[in-house]
One Martini backbone bead per residue (centre of mass of N, CA, C, O) as a GRO file, in nm:
protein
  480
    1MET     BB    1  -0.795  -1.947   0.060
    2LYS     BB    2  -0.555  -2.156  -0.064
    3LEU     BB    3  -0.452  -2.235  -0.409
    4THR     BB    4  -0.377  -2.434  -0.647
    5VAL     BB    5  -0.393  -2.453  -0.979
    6ALA     BB    6  -0.524  -2.740  -0.989
    7ALA     BB    7  -0.754  -2.674  -0.780
    8VAL     BB    8  -0.880  -2.443  -0.942
    9LEU     BB    9  -0.968  -2.596  -1.185
   10LEU     BB   10  -1.157  -2.791  -1.046
   11LEU     BB   11  -1.339  -2.590  -0.895
   12ALA     BB   12  -1.420  -2.413  -1.137
   13ALA     BB   13  -1.569  -2.632  -1.292
   14ALA     BB   14  -1.784  -2.684  -1.064
   15ALA     BB   15  -1.869  -2.378  -1.006
   16SER     BB   16  -1.974  -2.285  -1.277
   17ALA     BB   17  -2.248  -2.431  -1.263
   18ALA     BB   18  -2.336  -2.318  -0.981
   19GLY     BB   19  -2.236  -2.007  -0.931
   20ASP     BB   20  -2.090  -1.951  -0.630
   21HIS     BB   21  -1.791  -1.903  -0.755
   22PHE     BB   22  -1.483  -1.731  -0.784
   23TYR     BB   23  -1.147  -1.690  -0.942
   24THR     BB   24  -0.857  -1.495  -0.801
   25ASN     BB   25  -0.646  -1.261  -0.802
   26SER     BB   26  -0.442  -0.977  -0.663
   27TYR     BB   27  -0.297  -0.704  -0.533
   28ARG     BB   28  -0.315  -0.850  -0.238
   29HIS     BB   29  -0.283  -1.142  -0.393
   30THR     BB   30  -0.119  -1.387  -0.586
   31ASP     BB   31  -0.311  -1.593  -0.515
   32VAL     BB   32  -0.565  -1.794  -0.568
   33ARG     BB   33  -0.914  -1.726  -0.497
   34ALA     BB   34  -1.224  -1.759  -0.332
   35TYR     BB   35  -1.539  -1.609  -0.428
   36PRO     BB   36  -1.847  -1.493  -0.394
   37ALA     BB   37  -2.100  -1.430  -0.628
   38HIS     BB   38  -2.293  -1.422  -0.378
   39ARG     BB   39  -2.453  -1.196  -0.144
   40GLN     BB   40  -2.590  -1.110   0.129
   41GLY     BB   41  -2.766  -0.813   0.051
   42HIS     BB   42  -2.695  -0.837  -0.252
   43ASN     BB   43  -2.702  -0.678  -0.590
   44ARG     BB   44  -2.636  -0.733  -0.945
   45ILE     BB   45  -2.902  -0.591  -1.046
   46PRO     BB   46  -3.015  -0.352  -1.227
   47ALA     BB   47  -3.268  -0.127  -1.307
   48THR     BB   48  -3.130  -0.153  -1.587
   49LYS     BB   49  -2.994  -0.308  -1.863
   50THR     BB   50  -2.912  -0.022  -1.970
   51CYS     BB   51  -2.794   0.290  -1.993
   52ALA     BB   52  -3.007   0.406  -2.201
   53GLU     BB   53  -3.253   0.340  -1.985
   54SER     BB   54  -3.119   0.558  -1.805
   55ALA     BB   55  -3.134   0.864  -1.686
   56ASP     BB   56  -2.873   0.882  -1.519
   57CYS     BB   57  -2.677   0.754  -1.731
   58SER     BB   58  -2.756   0.985  -1.956
   59ALA     BB   59  -2.615   1.192  -1.781
   60SER     BB   60  -2.427   1.452  -1.797
   61PRO     BB   61  -2.161   1.630  -1.705
   62ARG     BB   62  -2.048   1.874  -1.451
   63HIS     BB   63  -1.679   1.962  -1.473
   64THR     BB   64  -1.506   2.238  -1.447
   65ARG     BB   65  -1.259   2.167  -1.279
   66MET     BB   66  -1.152   1.947  -1.474
   67GLU     BB   67  -1.137   2.103  -1.734
   68ARG     BB   68  -0.930   2.310  -1.623
   69MET     BB   69  -0.703   2.111  -1.546
   70MET     BB   70  -0.667   1.984  -1.829
   71LYS     BB   71  -0.577   2.246  -1.951
   72LEU     BB   72  -0.332   2.292  -1.779
   73LYS     BB   73  -0.179   2.029  -1.854
   74GLU     BB   74  -0.173   2.072  -2.164
   75GLU     BB   75  -0.008   2.330  -2.154
   76HIS     BB   76   0.248   2.212  -2.021
   77HIS     BB   77   0.293   1.990  -2.251
   78ASP     BB   78   0.292   2.160  -2.499
   79ALA     BB   79   0.533   2.345  -2.408
   80CYS     BB   80   0.739   2.111  -2.388
   81ARG     BB   81   0.721   2.007  -2.673
   82ALA     BB   82   0.780   2.283  -2.824
   83ALA     BB   83   1.074   2.277  -2.674
   84GLY     BB   84   1.180   1.968  -2.695
   85GLU     BB   85   1.143   1.831  -2.378
   86CYS     BB   86   0.908   1.628  -2.486
   87PRO     BB   87   1.028   1.379  -2.434
   88ILE     BB   88   1.281   1.226  -2.247
   89ARG     BB   89   1.608   1.112  -2.349
   90ARG     BB   90   1.718   0.806  -2.211
   91ASP     BB   91   1.896   0.565  -2.086
   92ALA     BB   92   1.920   0.277  -1.970
   93LEU     BB   93   1.900   0.120  -1.641
   94ALA     BB   94   2.102  -0.050  -1.372
   95ALA     BB   95   2.181  -0.103  -1.067
   96THR     BB   96   2.135   0.179  -0.860
   97PRO     BB   97   2.235   0.274  -0.577
   98CYS     BB   98   2.173   0.439  -0.272
   99VAL     BB   99   2.433   0.684  -0.222
  100GLY     BB  100   2.465   0.973  -0.059
  101GLY     BB  101   2.176   1.068  -0.205
  102LYS     BB  102   2.245   0.882  -0.462
  103ALA     BB  103   2.124   0.752  -0.801
  104GLY     BB  104   2.314   0.882  -0.967
  105GLN     BB  105   2.124   1.161  -1.067
  106TYR     BB  106   1.933   1.073  -0.826
  107GLU     BB  107   1.759   1.160  -0.569
  108CYS     BB  108   1.789   1.000  -0.231
  109ASP     BB  109   1.624   0.782   0.035
  110GLY     BB  110   1.615   0.445   0.073
  111VAL     BB  111   1.633   0.415  -0.264
  112ASP     BB  112   1.664   0.192  -0.524
  113LEU     BB  113   1.776   0.138  -0.850
  114VAL     BB  114   1.703  -0.121  -1.064
  115SER     BB  115   1.541   0.019  -1.311
  116PHE     BB  116   1.524   0.158  -1.664
  117VAL     BB  117   1.262   0.246  -1.901
  118PRO     BB  118   1.227   0.394  -2.185
  119ILE     BB  119   0.996   0.505  -2.399
  120SER     BB  120   1.139   0.398  -2.659
  121ASP     BB  121   1.114   0.082  -2.541
  122LEU     BB  122   0.766   0.077  -2.515
  123GLY     BB  123   0.631   0.170  -2.820
  124SER     BB  124   0.676   0.485  -2.790
  125ASP     BB  125   0.671   0.868  -2.854
  126ARG     BB  126   0.510   0.918  -2.590
  127GLU     BB  127   0.356   0.982  -2.309
  128ALA     BB  128   0.301   0.901  -1.979
  129SER     BB  129   0.119   0.752  -1.699
  130ASP     BB  130  -0.011   0.509  -1.577
  131SER     BB  131  -0.008   0.228  -1.336
  132TRP     BB  132   0.043  -0.129  -1.300
  133GLY     BB  133  -0.028  -0.480  -1.214
  134TRP     BB  134   0.080  -0.832  -1.268
  135THR     BB  135   0.039  -1.168  -1.147
  136ASP     BB  136   0.118  -1.476  -1.244
  137PRO     BB  137  -0.031  -1.756  -1.108
  138GLN     BB  138   0.143  -1.972  -1.264
  139THR     BB  139   0.450  -1.840  -1.249
  140GLY     BB  140   0.497  -1.541  -1.082
  141ASP     BB  141   0.505  -1.320  -1.275
  142GLU     BB  142   0.598  -0.973  -1.311
  143ILE     BB  143   0.380  -0.714  -1.442
  144ALA     BB  144   0.409  -0.421  -1.598
  145ILE     BB  145   0.187  -0.133  -1.640
  146ILE     BB  146   0.182   0.123  -1.903
  147GLY     BB  147   0.069   0.427  -1.986
  148MET     BB  148   0.004   0.580  -2.298
  149GLU     BB  149  -0.123   0.788  -2.516
  150ASP     BB  150  -0.137   0.528  -2.756
  151GLY     BB  151  -0.121   0.313  -2.508
  152THR     BB  152   0.015  -0.016  -2.383
  153ALA     BB  153   0.254  -0.145  -2.167
  154PHE     BB  154   0.459  -0.456  -2.117
  155VAL     BB  155   0.662  -0.565  -1.827
  156GLN     BB  156   0.904  -0.786  -1.734
  157ILE     BB  157   1.042  -0.813  -1.385
  158THR     BB  158   1.074  -1.121  -1.405
  159PRO     BB  159   1.352  -1.256  -1.248
  160ASP     BB  160   1.507  -0.967  -1.365
  161PRO     BB  161   1.475  -0.634  -1.273
  162ALA     BB  162   1.752  -0.531  -1.410
  163ASN     BB  163   1.614  -0.695  -1.682
  164PRO     BB  164   1.371  -0.601  -1.846
  165VAL     BB  165   1.085  -0.708  -2.047
  166VAL     BB  166   0.942  -0.625  -2.338
  167LEU     BB  167   0.636  -0.766  -2.462
  168GLY     BB  168   0.439  -0.511  -2.534
  169PHE     BB  169   0.180  -0.335  -2.735
  170LEU     BB  170  -0.134  -0.159  -2.689
  171PRO     BB  171  -0.338  -0.005  -2.864
  172MET     BB  172  -0.570   0.196  -2.900
  173SER     BB  173  -0.928   0.165  -2.984
  174SER     BB  174  -0.881   0.440  -3.143
  175ASP     BB  175  -0.852   0.736  -3.368
  176ASP     BB  176  -0.824   0.929  -3.165
  177ARG     BB  177  -0.685   1.168  -2.998
  178PRO     BB  178  -0.435   1.176  -2.812
  179ARG     BB  179  -0.404   1.142  -2.451
  180ILE     BB  180  -0.262   1.118  -2.142
  181TRP     BB  181  -0.506   0.975  -2.030
  182SER     BB  182  -0.483   0.674  -1.825
  183ASP     BB  183  -0.621   0.350  -1.723
  184MET     BB  184  -0.568   0.055  -1.499
  185LYS     BB  185  -0.684  -0.282  -1.442
  186VAL     BB  186  -0.721  -0.610  -1.259
  187PHE     BB  187  -0.895  -0.922  -1.371
  188LYS     BB  188  -0.878  -1.243  -1.425
  189ASP     BB  189  -0.620  -1.192  -1.631
  190HIS     BB  190  -0.722  -0.893  -1.692
  191VAL     BB  191  -0.724  -0.589  -1.872
  192PHE     BB  192  -0.850  -0.257  -1.786
  193ILE     BB  193  -0.905   0.025  -2.020
  194VAL     BB  194  -0.878   0.380  -2.003
  195ARG     BB  195  -0.991   0.705  -2.151
  196GLU     BB  196  -0.981   1.056  -2.266
  197VAL     BB  197  -1.145   0.912  -2.508
  198ASP     BB  198  -1.284   0.741  -2.773
  199HIS     BB  199  -1.267   0.400  -2.618
  200GLY     BB  200  -1.377   0.282  -2.375
  201MET     BB  201  -1.330  -0.055  -2.251
  202GLN     BB  202  -1.041  -0.224  -2.257
  203VAL     BB  203  -0.966  -0.575  -2.326
  204MET     BB  204  -0.706  -0.809  -2.200
  205ASP     BB  205  -0.538  -1.104  -2.216
  206LEU     BB  206  -0.258  -1.180  -2.023
  207THR     BB  207  -0.175  -1.481  -2.106
  208LYS     BB  208  -0.045  -1.408  -2.388
  209LEU     BB  209   0.239  -1.322  -2.261
  210ARG     BB  210   0.378  -1.598  -2.210
  211ASP     BB  211   0.512  -1.628  -2.501
  212PHE     BB  212   0.728  -1.375  -2.414
  213TYR     BB  213   0.899  -1.472  -2.194
  214GLY     BB  214   1.232  -1.384  -2.206
  215SER     BB  215   1.170  -1.223  -2.507
  216PRO     BB  216   1.311  -1.014  -2.674
  217SER     BB  217   1.260  -0.742  -2.916
  218SER     BB  218   1.353  -0.541  -3.168
  219GLU     BB  219   1.040  -0.500  -3.185
  220VAL     BB  220   0.759  -0.405  -3.058
  221ARG     BB  221   0.495  -0.573  -2.990
  222GLN     BB  222   0.175  -0.616  -3.124
  223LEU     BB  223  -0.136  -0.597  -2.979
  224GLU     BB  224  -0.456  -0.736  -2.886
  225ASP     BB  225  -0.770  -0.717  -2.818
  226ASP     BB  226  -1.088  -0.882  -2.682
  227ALA     BB  227  -1.242  -0.616  -2.583
  228VAL     BB  228  -1.522  -0.361  -2.584
  229TYR     BB  229  -1.670  -0.129  -2.392
  230ARG     BB  230  -1.957   0.098  -2.515
  231GLU     BB  231  -2.124   0.251  -2.266
  232VAL     BB  232  -1.865   0.413  -2.313
  233ASN     BB  233  -1.608   0.641  -2.369
  234SER     BB  234  -1.502   0.862  -2.187
  235THR     BB  235  -1.252   0.797  -1.928
  236HIS     BB  236  -1.067   0.835  -1.632
  237ASN     BB  237  -1.148   0.577  -1.443
  238VAL     BB  238  -1.066   0.255  -1.303
  239VAL     BB  239  -1.245   0.038  -1.073
  240ILE     BB  240  -1.160  -0.261  -0.885
  241ASN     BB  241  -1.334  -0.543  -0.736
  242GLU     BB  242  -1.217  -0.860  -0.690
  243GLU     BB  243  -1.447  -0.966  -0.476
  244THR     BB  244  -1.704  -0.903  -0.707
  245GLY     BB  245  -1.670  -0.829  -1.023
  246PHE     BB  246  -1.632  -0.502  -1.043
  247ALA     BB  247  -1.656  -0.211  -1.234
  248TYR     BB  248  -1.565   0.150  -1.181
  249LEU     BB  249  -1.660   0.409  -1.368
  250VAL     BB  250  -1.503   0.733  -1.390
  251GLY     BB  251  -1.544   1.019  -1.559
  252THR     BB  252  -1.776   1.014  -1.752
  253ARG     BB  253  -2.061   1.074  -1.980
  254THR     BB  254  -2.205   0.947  -1.734
  255CYS     BB  255  -2.364   0.978  -1.441
  256LYS     BB  256  -2.251   1.269  -1.406
  257GLY     BB  257  -1.959   1.124  -1.357
  258GLY     BB  258  -2.006   0.892  -1.200
  259ILE     BB  259  -2.101   0.572  -1.123
  260HIS     BB  260  -2.010   0.305  -1.353
  261ALA     BB  261  -2.128  -0.011  -1.360
  262VAL     BB  262  -1.950  -0.336  -1.415
  263ASP     BB  263  -1.975  -0.658  -1.519
  264ILE     BB  264  -1.669  -0.882  -1.508
  265MET     BB  265  -1.694  -1.194  -1.466
  266ASN     BB  266  -1.682  -1.178  -1.782
  267PRO     BB  267  -1.431  -1.017  -1.925
  268LYS     BB  268  -1.526  -1.043  -2.242
  269GLU     BB  269  -1.840  -0.967  -2.119
  270PRO     BB  270  -1.933  -0.681  -2.036
  271VAL     BB  271  -2.180  -0.537  -1.807
  272TYR     BB  272  -2.418  -0.351  -1.720
  273ALA     BB  273  -2.476  -0.245  -1.337
  274GLY     BB  274  -2.497   0.073  -1.301
  275CYS     BB  275  -2.584   0.392  -1.113
  276PHE     BB  276  -2.421   0.692  -0.979
  277ALA     BB  277  -2.539   1.053  -0.949
  278ASP     BB  278  -2.579   1.221  -0.671
  279ASP     BB  279  -2.259   1.357  -0.673
  280GLY     BB  280  -2.150   1.336  -0.944
  281TYR     BB  281  -1.840   1.379  -0.993
  282VAL     BB  282  -1.578   1.130  -1.034
  283HIS     BB  283  -1.228   1.081  -1.023
  284ASP     BB  284  -1.202   0.864  -0.784
  285ALA     BB  285  -1.151   0.526  -0.634
  286GLN     BB  286  -1.244   0.286  -0.366
  287CYS     BB  287  -1.343  -0.062  -0.365
  288VAL     BB  288  -1.496  -0.263  -0.104
  289ILE     BB  289  -1.498  -0.501   0.139
  290TYR     BB  290  -1.599  -0.432   0.442
  291ASP     BB  291  -1.354  -0.448   0.752
  292GLY     BB  292  -1.425  -0.245   0.976
  293PRO     BB  293  -1.545  -0.069   1.267
  294ASP     BB  294  -1.829  -0.043   1.113
  295ALA     BB  295  -2.069  -0.270   1.181
  296ARG     BB  296  -2.301  -0.186   0.974
  297TYR     BB  297  -2.083  -0.245   0.710
  298VAL     BB  298  -2.004  -0.520   0.724
  299GLY     BB  299  -1.990  -0.678   0.402
  300ARG     BB  300  -1.999  -0.433   0.233
  301GLU     BB  301  -2.002  -0.234  -0.057
  302ILE     BB  302  -1.749   0.020  -0.068
  303CYS     BB  303  -1.714   0.358  -0.181
  304PHE     BB  304  -1.427   0.583  -0.216
  305ASN     BB  305  -1.473   0.915  -0.306
  306TYR     BB  306  -1.332   1.160  -0.549
  307ASN     BB  307  -1.518   1.489  -0.593
  308GLU     BB  308  -1.314   1.752  -0.607
  309ASP     BB  309  -1.462   1.863  -0.295
  310THR     BB  310  -1.497   1.555  -0.192
  311ILE     BB  311  -1.571   1.293   0.030
  312THR     BB  312  -1.751   0.998  -0.089
  313ILE     BB  313  -1.975   0.759   0.059
  314VAL     BB  314  -2.072   0.437  -0.087
  315ASP     BB  315  -2.323   0.207  -0.120
  316VAL     BB  316  -2.300  -0.074  -0.373
  317SER     BB  317  -2.444  -0.355  -0.322
  318ASP     BB  318  -2.700  -0.225  -0.471
  319LYS     BB  319  -2.732  -0.172  -0.808
  320ALA     BB  320  -3.034  -0.037  -0.780
  321ASN     BB  321  -2.941   0.105  -0.478
  322MET     BB  322  -2.740   0.333  -0.429
  323LYS     BB  323  -2.576   0.479  -0.123
  324MET     BB  324  -2.528   0.760   0.062
  325LEU     BB  325  -2.337   0.818   0.365
  326SER     BB  326  -2.128   1.049   0.275
  327ARG     BB  327  -2.004   1.399   0.291
  328VAL     BB  328  -1.680   1.573   0.267
  329THR     BB  329  -1.495   1.844   0.346
  330TYR     BB  330  -1.225   2.110   0.334
  331PHE     BB  331  -0.981   2.298   0.374
  332ASP     BB  332  -0.871   2.406   0.079
  333ALA     BB  333  -1.049   2.295  -0.154
  334GLN     BB  334  -0.951   2.235  -0.498
  335TYR     BB  335  -0.878   1.901  -0.568
  336THR     BB  336  -1.021   1.609  -0.524
  337HIS     BB  337  -0.845   1.315  -0.621
  338GLN     BB  338  -0.717   1.087  -0.402
  339GLY     BB  339  -0.695   0.750  -0.243
  340TRP     BB  340  -0.650   0.551   0.070
  341LEU     BB  341  -0.649   0.278   0.269
  342THR     BB  342  -0.595   0.136   0.538
  343LYS     BB  343  -0.561  -0.187   0.655
  344ASP     BB  344  -0.802  -0.128   0.897
  345MET     BB  345  -1.014   0.103   0.799
  346ARG     BB  346  -0.975   0.373   0.988
  347PHE     BB  347  -0.821   0.509   0.749
  348LEU     BB  348  -0.753   0.793   0.529
  349VAL     BB  349  -0.570   0.894   0.228
  350SER     BB  350  -0.530   1.214   0.070
  351ASN     BB  351  -0.560   1.432  -0.215
  352ASP     BB  352  -0.462   1.758  -0.377
  353GLU     BB  353  -0.398   1.891  -0.704
  354LEU     BB  354  -0.435   2.227  -0.644
  355ASP     BB  355  -0.326   2.348  -0.370
  356GLU     BB  356  -0.030   2.416  -0.451
  357MET     BB  357  -0.126   2.625  -0.684
  358GLU     BB  358  -0.422   2.762  -0.534
  359GLY     BB  359  -0.356   2.778  -0.246
  360VAL     BB  360  -0.209   2.863   0.050
  361LEU     BB  361   0.012   2.639  -0.013
  362PRO     BB  362   0.299   2.486  -0.192
  363TYR     BB  363   0.301   2.243  -0.021
  364THR     BB  364   0.276   1.917   0.013
  365ARG     BB  365  -0.055   1.774   0.072
  366THR     BB  366  -0.161   1.531   0.320
  367LEU     BB  367  -0.458   1.355   0.413
  368LEU     BB  368  -0.604   1.264   0.728
  369TRP     BB  369  -0.858   1.015   0.801
  370ASN     BB  370  -1.147   0.942   0.991
  371ILE     BB  371  -1.352   0.621   0.929
  372GLU     BB  372  -1.510   0.470   1.168
  373ASP     BB  373  -1.753   0.656   1.060
  374LEU     BB  374  -1.911   0.654   0.756
  375GLU     BB  375  -2.124   0.890   0.838
  376ASP     BB  376  -1.858   1.055   1.006
  377PRO     BB  377  -1.611   1.187   0.880
  378TYR     BB  378  -1.267   1.308   0.964
  379LEU     BB  379  -1.024   1.533   1.000
  380VAL     BB  380  -0.708   1.515   1.140
  381GLY     BB  381  -0.477   1.594   0.916
  382PRO     BB  382  -0.182   1.724   0.786
  383HIS     BB  383   0.084   1.666   0.550
  384TYR     BB  384   0.391   1.839   0.509
  385ALA     BB  385   0.616   1.903   0.289
  386ALA     BB  386   0.920   2.049   0.178
  387GLU     BB  387   0.793   2.044  -0.097
  388THR     BB  388   0.708   2.196  -0.419
  389SER     BB  389   0.452   1.973  -0.501
  390ILE     BB  390   0.244   1.798  -0.683
  391ASP     BB  391   0.005   1.565  -0.627
  392HIS     BB  392  -0.092   1.227  -0.667
  393ASN     BB  393  -0.066   0.909  -0.647
  394LEU     BB  394  -0.174   0.674  -0.392
  395TYR     BB  395  -0.051   0.403  -0.167
  396ILE     BB  396  -0.124   0.118   0.051
  397ARG     BB  397   0.111  -0.095   0.232
  398ASP     BB  398   0.061  -0.157   0.520
  399ASP     BB  399   0.300   0.072   0.677
  400LEU     BB  400   0.289   0.214   0.376
  401ALA     BB  401   0.315   0.507   0.190
  402TYR     BB  402   0.278   0.575  -0.167
  403LEU     BB  403   0.396   0.861  -0.329
  404THR     BB  404   0.306   1.050  -0.625
  405ASN     BB  405   0.504   1.331  -0.718
  406TYR     BB  406   0.576   1.496  -0.968
  407CYS     BB  407   0.861   1.686  -0.877
  408SER     BB  408   0.933   1.450  -0.630
  409GLY     BB  409   0.829   1.174  -0.663
  410LEU     BB  410   0.893   0.927  -0.447
  411ARG     BB  411   0.700   0.894  -0.140
  412ILE     BB  412   0.752   0.767   0.201
  413LEU     BB  413   0.526   0.674   0.453
  414ASP     BB  414   0.447   0.643   0.790
  415MET     BB  415   0.156   0.439   0.935
  416THR     BB  416   0.209   0.386   1.260
  417LEU     BB  417   0.104   0.706   1.356
  418THR     BB  418  -0.210   0.772   1.317
  419ASP     BB  419  -0.306   0.802   1.616
  420GLN     BB  420  -0.126   1.078   1.624
  421GLY     BB  421  -0.159   1.224   1.325
  422ILE     BB  422   0.099   1.093   1.168
  423MET     BB  423   0.332   1.106   0.853
  424PRO     BB  424   0.629   1.029   0.809
  425GLU     BB  425   0.907   1.050   0.632
  426VAL     BB  426   1.142   0.769   0.515
  427ALA     BB  427   1.149   0.802   0.193
  428PHE     BB  428   1.311   0.851  -0.150
  429PHE     BB  429   1.252   0.921  -0.515
  430ASP     BB  430   1.379   1.144  -0.765
  431ALA     BB  431   1.258   1.116  -1.096
  432ALA     BB  432   1.244   1.457  -1.112
  433ASP     BB  433   1.531   1.627  -1.189
  434TYR     BB  434   1.387   1.854  -1.399
  435CYS     BB  435   1.202   1.930  -1.147
  436ASN     BB  436   1.078   2.188  -0.868
  437THR     BB  437   0.774   2.261  -0.923
  438VAL     BB  438   0.445   2.383  -0.980
  439GLU     BB  439   0.387   2.112  -1.195
  440PHE     BB  440   0.282   1.878  -1.466
  441LEU     BB  441   0.554   1.714  -1.395
  442GLY     BB  442   0.670   1.377  -1.398
  443THR     BB  443   0.520   1.184  -1.178
  444TRP     BB  444   0.216   0.973  -1.163
  445SER     BB  445   0.285   0.669  -1.055
  446ASN     BB  446   0.225   0.358  -0.856
  447TYR     BB  447   0.334   0.007  -0.769
  448PRO     BB  448   0.338  -0.180  -0.437
  449PHE     BB  449   0.218  -0.505  -0.468
  450PHE     BB  450   0.449  -0.682  -0.501
  451GLU     BB  451   0.610  -0.946  -0.355
  452SER     BB  452   0.902  -0.838  -0.410
  453GLU     BB  453   0.884  -0.509  -0.345
  454ASN     BB  454   0.876  -0.375  -0.600
  455ILE     BB  455   0.858  -0.048  -0.767
  456VAL     BB  456   0.645   0.111  -0.963
  457VAL     BB  457   0.727   0.397  -1.189
  458SER     BB  458   0.568   0.666  -1.355
  459SER     BB  459   0.694   0.872  -1.621
  460ILE     BB  460   0.604   1.098  -1.836
  461GLU     BB  461   0.901   1.175  -1.977
  462LEU     BB  462   1.063   0.881  -1.945
  463GLY     BB  463   0.903   0.620  -1.787
  464LEU     BB  464   1.023   0.323  -1.626
  465PHE     BB  465   1.046   0.241  -1.291
  466ILE     BB  466   1.253   0.036  -1.070
  467LEU     BB  467   1.211   0.004  -0.727
  468ARG     BB  468   1.393  -0.021  -0.387
  469PRO     BB  469   1.357  -0.034  -0.075
  470GLN     BB  470   1.530  -0.009   0.233
  471TYR     BB  471   1.363  -0.169   0.455
  472ASP     BB  472   1.565  -0.237   0.699
  473SER     BB  473   1.618   0.102   0.733
  474LEU     BB  474   1.347   0.177   0.817
  475ASN     BB  475   1.213   0.419   1.058
  476LEU     BB  476   0.970   0.310   1.234
  477GLY     BB  477   0.807   0.504   1.492
  478ASP     BB  478   0.979   0.766   1.487
  479LEU     BB  479   0.976   1.075   1.694
  480SER     BB  480   1.269   1.224   1.671
   0.00000   0.00000   0.00000
């Protein structure tokens, strides 16, 4: 159901009173669409009104694997800073095509450099981490969002992605010691930001950025948040299902580190919505209204969780009674980190953040899972890269998987051959030309969901890359 902005305003006014639908765009679609506020067989009401009233929610996590990995990361970055090598200061770049295996100084294959914004231009002098994006449903403008140790930067990359405009910088919501980890997602034109410090979940209305479109400033504008959810403090990741209006906070100091659900239907007034602690610490997740081949769960809200040594699938439709459907581990599981569903929800692709460093082989390993039976998923097999690099965040859009691997940059895999159990690499851009070993330096994440098909990549030491694959030349489905 596609709607014009005018139609949305009229329908939203009528539906607000009835409470039957809400309206939003999404990383999956730039236009605003209607979603049911209430679904048959689902329950938005938690077992307790607040986290403090729930024994599960009040339970602290035990996640020695994560604590050890965080220590390893901080040791790598502290050593880099002490050597005066982090962050790395480079000049901004624009419109550098990939020719003969190079885009300027960066190795590449089938991916052009559209532009590069250094950390010094983003409003911070500290390192970067995660990234996401927002498309303004009123104007169509694409806004890149990048987390820094001490705040979050917002960059307009349309109408001219070769000349992006830094719109502003939102400082973190506490005076706690900055740490590199931050994460953000978007719902109803608001960004929700979490950090591995005493920060809560910070909320900012993104429409305030419209005042600054196309207007660079000599000093980066300082922005203010609109709300902070305080029933959590330190949080590793925020996961949002735009089709239901829930945020799922994972890796918090609540719910044994598991799912801490928050109703964000009113973005500026987030409300505790439930807790799932049965499988302990969750590092990351993807939560969807399921529309895959397992008919038993079509229409249910399902979270696919990455729980340090397992993939754990949970039905979260009833916020008072979330149920585990399955949990599965795999050979050489060192740190089950993150993953994403294929477009048909038949397969899932995941990564392991420590197997290259502490596992059997040092080559980047990406795992393909068959999840046609949500109660009995199984590993189809691994894809090994030629590079010895730790993997990090990956996302899938249509027939391509976009992998951000620390010291080997953006890697793009062909997802048209999953029935044959293979995912060949078809393109790459190595934004981490300064490292090529198994260490926690280089690129952190990417955002491949803009309608323009430009790709945002966040580099820990450098800043923000805008890249564009040479889509017409990608050789998908080639077994030769």
